[in-house]
C-alpha positions in Angstrom: 82.0 6.7 -13.0 84.7 5.9 -15.7 82.7 2.9 -16.8 79.5 4.9 -17.2 81.2 7.5 -19.4 82.8 4.7 -21.4 79.5 2.9 -21.9 77.8 6.1 -22.9 80.5 6.9 -25.5 80.3 3.4 -26.9 76.5 3.6 -27.1 76.5 6.9 -28.9 79.2 5.6 -31.3 77.1 2.5 -32.0 74.0 4.6 -32.9 76.0 6.7 -35.3 77.3 3.6 -37.1 73.9 2.1 -37.6 72.6 5.5 -38.9 75.5 5.6 -41.5 74.7 2.2 -42.8 71.0 2.8 -43.4 70.7 3.0 -47.2 67.0 2.4 -47.4 66.0 6.0 -47.0 67.7 7.2 -50.2 68.0 4.2 -52.5 65.8 1.6 -54.2 66.5 -2.1 -54.7 65.3 -4.1 -57.7 65.2 -7.9 -58.3 65.9 -9.1 -61.9 65.7 -12.7 -62.9 68.0 -14.0 -65.7 68.6 -17.5 -67.2 71.9 -18.9 -68.5 71.6 -21.9 -70.8 74.6 -24.3 -70.7 75.4 -27.0 -73.2 78.5 -29.1 -72.5 79.6 -26.6 -69.9 79.6 -23.8 -72.4 77.2 -20.9 -72.4 74.7 -21.0 -75.2 72.4 -18.2 -74.3 71.6 -15.6 -71.6 68.0 -14.4 -71.4 66.2 -11.9 -69.3 63.3 -13.5 -67.6 61.7 -10.8 -65.5 62.3 -7.4 -64.0 60.4 -7.2 -60.7 59.3 -3.5 -60.3 55.7 -2.4 -59.9 56.3 1.3 -60.4 58.9 1.3 -63.2 58.2 2.7 -66.7 59.0 0.4 -69.7 62.2 2.4 -70.3 63.4 1.9 -66.7 62.6 -1.8 -66.9 64.6 -2.0 -70.2 67.6 -0.3 -68.6 67.5 -2.4 -65.5 67.3 -5.5 -67.7 70.3 -4.5 -69.8 72.3 -4.0 -66.7 71.2 -7.4 -65.3 72.3 -9.1 -68.6 75.7 -7.5 -68.3 76.0 -8.7 -64.7 74.9 -12.2 -65.8 77.7 -12.3 -68.3 80.2 -11.6 -65.6 78.7 -14.4 -63.5 78.5 -17.0 -66.2 81.9 -18.5 -65.5 81.6 -18.6 -61.7 82.0 -22.2 -60.6 78.9 -22.1 -58.4 76.8 -21.0 -61.4 78.2 -23.4 -64.0 76.3 -26.5 -65.1 77.2 -29.3 -67.5 73.9 -29.1 -69.3 70.8 -27.2 -68.4 69.6 -23.7 -67.3 70.9 -21.8 -64.3 68.4 -19.2 -63.0 70.1 -16.1 -61.4 68.4 -13.6 -59.2 70.3 -10.3 -59.5 69.7 -7.4 -57.1 70.5 -3.9 -58.2 70.5 -1.0 -55.8 70.2 2.6 -57.2 69.8 6.0 -55.6 66.5 7.6 -56.2 68.1 10.3 -58.3 69.9 7.7 -60.5 66.6 5.8 -60.9 64.8 9.0 -62.1 67.6 9.5 -64.6 66.9 6.1 -66.3 63.9 7.7 -68.1 66.1 10.1 -70.1 
């Protein structure tokens, strides 16, 4: 009898934990592609390639793109992203709540 109660408590606790980690109901995720151009291991340029969002307005795409460029600047010196010469393509994922996403138009 003890084990049944213990298993039941563990099962209920497990269900509550998975429910707490479910972010998909109240947030949106966007993929933004940027390119960092290196010459002699130094950054020459960071460009925004594409904001993947089918339902975004132009202002929302612009705001997401600006945020992705800021994140690319933070990633430019990471050893796994550095190149001697060439272009490093970064895929950046940004997750926003639906309320914050609506506020991007203002």
